[in-house]
C-alpha positions in Angstrom: -4.7 -29.4 33.1 -6.9 -30.6 30.2 -8.8 -27.3 30.0 -5.6 -25.3 30.0 -3.9 -27.2 27.2 -7.0 -28.0 25.2 -9.5 -25.0 25.7 -13.0 -26.0 24.7 -13.6 -22.5 23.2 -11.6 -19.9 21.3 -12.2 -16.1 21.8 -12.3 -14.1 18.6 -11.1 -10.8 20.0 -11.3 -8.6 16.9 -15.1 -8.3 17.3 -14.7 -5.8 20.2 -13.5 -3.2 17.6 -16.9 -3.4 15.8 -18.8 -2.5 18.9 -21.7 -0.1 18.3 -21.4 -0.6 14.5 -22.5 -4.3 14.7 -26.1 -3.8 13.5 -25.2 -1.6 10.5 -22.3 -4.1 9.8 -24.8 -7.0 10.0 -27.2 -5.4 7.4 -24.3 -4.5 5.1 -22.7 -7.9 5.3 -26.1 -9.6 4.8 -26.6 -7.6 1.6 -23.1 -8.6 0.5 -23.8 -12.2 1.2 -27.0 -12.1 -0.7 -25.1 -10.5 -3.6 -22.5 -13.3 -3.4 -25.0 -16.1 -3.5 -27.1 -14.5 -6.3 -24.2 -13.6 -8.6 -22.5 -17.0 -8.2 -25.7 -18.9 -8.6 -26.5 -17.0 -11.9 -23.0 -18.0 -13.3 -23.5 -21.7 -12.2 -27.1 -21.9 -13.7 -26.1 -20.2 -17.0 -23.1 -22.4 -17.6 -24.8 -25.7 -16.4 -28.0 -25.1 -18.5 -26.3 -23.8 -21.7 -24.7 -26.6 -23.7 -22.7 -24.2 -25.8 -20.8 -23.2 -22.6 -19.8 -26.8 -21.7 -16.2 -26.0 -22.6 -13.2 -26.2 -20.3 -12.9 -22.5 -19.7 -16.5 -22.2 -18.6 -16.4 -25.4 -16.5 -13.5 -23.9 -14.6 -15.4 -20.6 -14.1 -18.4 -22.6 -12.8 -16.0 -24.3 -10.3 -14.8 -20.9 -9.1 -18.4 -19.9 -8.4 -19.0 -23.2 -6.5 -15.9 -22.6 -4.5 -17.0 -19.0 -3.7 -20.2 -20.3 -2.3 -18.3 -22.9 -0.2 -15.8 -20.4 1.2 -18.3 -17.6 1.9 -20.7 -20.1 3.6 -17.9 -21.2 5.9 -17.3 -17.6 6.9 -20.7 -15.8 6.9 -22.9 -18.2 8.9 -20.6 -18.0 11.9 -19.8 -14.3 11.4 -23.5 -13.3 11.5 -23.9 -15.2 14.8 -20.9 -13.6 16.4 -21.8 -10.2 15.1 -25.1 -10.2 17.0 -23.7 -11.9 20.1 -22.3 -10.2 23.2 -19.7 -13.0 23.5 -17.5 -14.1 20.7 -16.6 -17.6 21.9 -16.5 -20.3 19.2 -16.3 -24.0 20.1 -13.0 -25.7 19.4 -14.5 -28.1 16.9 -16.4 -25.3 15.1 -13.2 -23.3 14.9 -11.2 -26.1 13.4 -14.0 -26.8 10.9 -14.0 -23.1 9.9 -10.3 -23.2 9.4 -10.7 -26.3 7.2 -13.5 -24.7 5.0 -11.7 -21.3 4.5 -8.3 -22.9 3.8 -9.7 -25.4 1.3 -11.5 -22.5 -0.3 -8.2 -20.6 -0.5 -6.1 -23.5 -1.7 -8.7 -24.6 -4.4 -8.8 -21.0 -5.7 -5.1 -20.8 -6.3 -4.9 -24.4 -7.8 -7.8 -23.7 -10.1 -6.2 -20.4 -11.2 -3.1 -22.4 -12.3 -5.3 -24.8 -14.3 -7.2 -21.9 -15.9 -3.8 -20.3 -16.9 -2.9 -23.6 -18.6 -6.3 -23.5 -20.4 -5.6 -20.0 -21.7 -2.0 -20.9 -22.6 -3.1 -23.8 -24.8 -6.0 -21.8 -26.4 -3.6 -19.0 -27.4 -0.3 -20.7 -28.0 -1.5 -24.1 -29.3 -5.0 -23.4 -30.7 -5.0 -26.3 -33.2 -4.3 -28.8 -30.3 -6.8 -27.3 -27.8 -9.6 -29.8 -28.1 -7.1 -32.7 -28.3 -5.3 -31.6 -25.2 -8.1 -30.3 -23.0 -10.5 -33.2 -23.4 -13.5 -33.6 -21.1 -11.7 -36.5 -19.4 -8.6 -34.3 -18.6 -10.8 -31.5 -17.4 -12.6 -33.9 -15.0 -9.2 -35.1 -13.7 -7.8 -31.5 -13.3 -10.9 -30.4 -11.4 -10.8 -33.5 -9.2 -7.1 -32.9 -8.4 -7.8 -29.3 -7.6 -10.4 -30.4 -5.1 -8.8 -33.5 -3.6 -5.2 -32.3 -3.1 -6.2 -29.2 -1.0 -8.8 -31.3 0.9 -6.2 -33.7 2.2 -3.3 -31.3 2.6 -5.4 -28.8 4.6 -6.9 -31.6 6.6 -3.3 -32.6 7.6 -2.6 -29.0 8.8 -5.8 -28.8 10.8 -5.2 -32.2 12.4 -1.7 -31.2 13.5 -3.1 -27.9 14.9 -5.8 -29.8 16.8 -3.1 -32.0 18.5 -1.2 -29.0 19.9 -1.4 -28.2 23.7 -2.4 -24.5 23.9 -1.5 -21.9 26.4 -4.3 -19.6 25.6 -7.6 -19.2 23.6 -7.5 -15.7 22.2 -7.5 -15.4 18.4 -7.1 -11.8 17.2 -9.3 -12.3 14.1 -13.0 -12.3 13.1 -12.7 -15.8 11.9 -10.6 -18.8 12.9 -7.2 -19.1 11.1 -4.5 -21.8 11.4 -1.5 -19.7 12.2 -3.0 -17.7 15.1 -4.1 -21.1 16.7 -0.6 -22.6 16.1 1.0 -19.5 17.8 -0.9 -20.3 21.0 1.0 -23.6 21.3 2.9 -24.4 24.5 5.3 -26.7 22.7 7.5 -26.6 19.5 5.6 -26.2 16.3 8.4 -27.2 13.9 6.3 -29.9 12.2 3.3 -27.6 11.8 5.5 -24.9 10.3 7.1 -27.4 7.9 3.7 -28.8 6.8 2.3 -25.3 6.5 5.3 -24.3 4.3 4.9 -27.3 2.0 1.2 -26.5 1.7 1.9 -22.9 0.8 4.5 -23.8 -1.8 2.3 -26.5 -3.4 -1.0 -24.6 -3.4 0.1 -20.9 -3.6 3.6 -20.4 -4.9 3.7 -23.1 -7.6 0.4 -22.0 -9.2 1.5 -18.4 -8.9 4.8 -19.2 -10.7 2.9 -21.2 -13.3 0.4 -18.4 -14.0 3.3 -15.9 -14.5 5.1 -18.3 -16.8 2.0 -19.0 -19.0 1.2 -15.3 -19.3 4.8 -14.6 -20.2 4.5 -17.1 -23.0 1.2 -15.7 -24.1 2.7 -12.2 -24.2 5.6 -13.4 -26.4 3.1 -15.0 -28.8 0.9 -11.8 -28.9 3.9 -9.6 -29.7 4.3 -11.4 -33.1 0.7 -11.3 -34.1 -1.8 -8.8 -35.4 -3.6 -6.2 -33.3 -6.9 -8.0 -33.9 -5.5 -11.2 -32.5 -4.1 -9.3 -29.5 -7.6 -7.8 -28.9 -9.2 -11.3 -28.9 -6.6 -12.6 -26.5 -7.0 -9.6 -24.1 -10.8 -10.1 -24.2 -10.3 -13.8 -23.3 -7.6 -13.5 -20.7 -8.4 -10.2 -19.0 -11.0 -11.7 -16.6 -8.6 -14.4 -15.5 -5.8 -11.8 -14.9 -8.2 -9.5 -12.9 -9.4 -12.4 -10.8 -5.9 -13.7 -10.2 -4.4 -10.3 -9.2 -7.4 -9.5 -7.0 -7.2 -12.9 -5.2 -3.4 -12.7 -4.8 -3.7 -9.3 -3.2 -6.4 -10.4 -0.7 -4.5 -13.6 0.1 -1.3 -11.6 0.7 -3.2 -9.3 3.1 -4.6 -12.3 5.0 -1.1 -13.9 5.3 0.3 -10.5 6.5 -2.4 -10.2 9.1 -1.4 -13.6 10.5 2.2 -12.6 10.8 2.0 -9.1 12.3 0.9 -7.8 15.7 -2.6 -6.5 15.1 -2.4 -4.3 18.1 -0.1 -2.0 16.1 -2.7 -1.6 13.4 -5.7 0.7 13.3 -8.6 -1.5 14.5 -11.0 -0.7 11.7 -8.2 -1.3 9.1 -7.5 -4.7 10.7 -11.2 -5.7 10.5 -11.5 -4.6 6.8 -8.3 -6.4 5.9 -9.7 -9.5 7.6 -13.0 -9.3 5.7 -11.6 -8.7 2.2 -10.1 -12.2 1.9 -13.4 -14.0 2.3 -15.7 -11.2 0.8 -14.1 -9.5 -2.2 -13.1 -12.6 -4.4 -16.5 -14.2 -4.2 -18.1 -10.9 -5.3 -15.6 -9.9 -7.9 -15.2 -13.3 -9.7 -18.8 -13.6 -11.0 -19.1 -9.9 -11.8 -15.8 -10.0 -13.8 -16.7 -13.1 -15.7 -20.3 -12.1 -16.1 -19.5 -8.7 -17.5 -16.3 -9.3 -19.4 -16.9 -12.5 -21.2 -19.5 -11.8 -24.0 -20.8 -15.4 -24.2 -21.8 -15.4 -20.5 -23.0 -11.7 -20.6 -25.3 -12.4 -23.6 -26.9 -15.5 -21.9 -27.4 -13.6 -18.6 -29.1 -10.7 -20.5 -31.2 -13.2 -22.5 -32.3 -15.0 -19.3 -33.3 -11.7 -17.7 -35.2 -10.6 -20.7 -37.1 -13.9 -20.8 -38.0 -13.6 -17.2 -39.4 -10.1 -17.8 -41.4 -11.2 -20.8 -42.8 -14.1 -18.7 -44.0 -11.6 -16.1 -45.6 -9.4 -18.7 -47.4 -12.4 -20.2 -48.9 -13.2 -16.8 -50.1 -9.7 -16.2 
């Protein structure tokens, strides 16, 4: 009875669709993971080493890169193992831990997006009060809140899911997710659904609403100002808007996958939609901020030119 209601392993069934493509997929995903690590480490190193970038906006960008490394590590290490394996069984504890890592990554991303929107709102709408409002102490508190709140709220969801007696062990995904596990329950999941809804509202919908509100206010301010001012605002805010839209779309696709019957979808489309949530944002974020923000772009180019000159000196 114990093995029936608390299976020691979960079966990630979507790997069967990859089949003969697993070796090319492994090479491609390994290259993507190397790109994710390299791009995000460059952003982290540039911002941490350059004192002129020790400003709230850049600190938040560095936090995004750290979060990208956290979320991608929680996915890729297990994904590579399963991709090369003939069986796709993941231990119960490892599955729950993967859920925790990926969901804290997702929750922190949305929470931090809301904080970054506030930063841009104060910079554009209240520029004279920017340094008085966004002090280093407040920035530290905001970052700590963005980490601690998702950490405890996601832990509650994972704990509730771990207590459920389950009538199966098949998860139609390429990584463990909370809702597919909850759907395996043999008993009512009212409490899980309620806590999950509260988590979604607090870490997804409230930041989403706040971002839309702040950018509506920024738009109203820009309408009354010169074209030069609008150009500066667009240059400053566009990377955040691109990142936010990109992440919102991938998160929506992931939520949709959890709610629909994947057997009705094209298998390859289902695999791609599963991958994009944990692959695209960690790649896009550093590229967008590295290429769009001139301060970061200049420092990256300077760092690359210095490394080239050092090599030439050695030769």
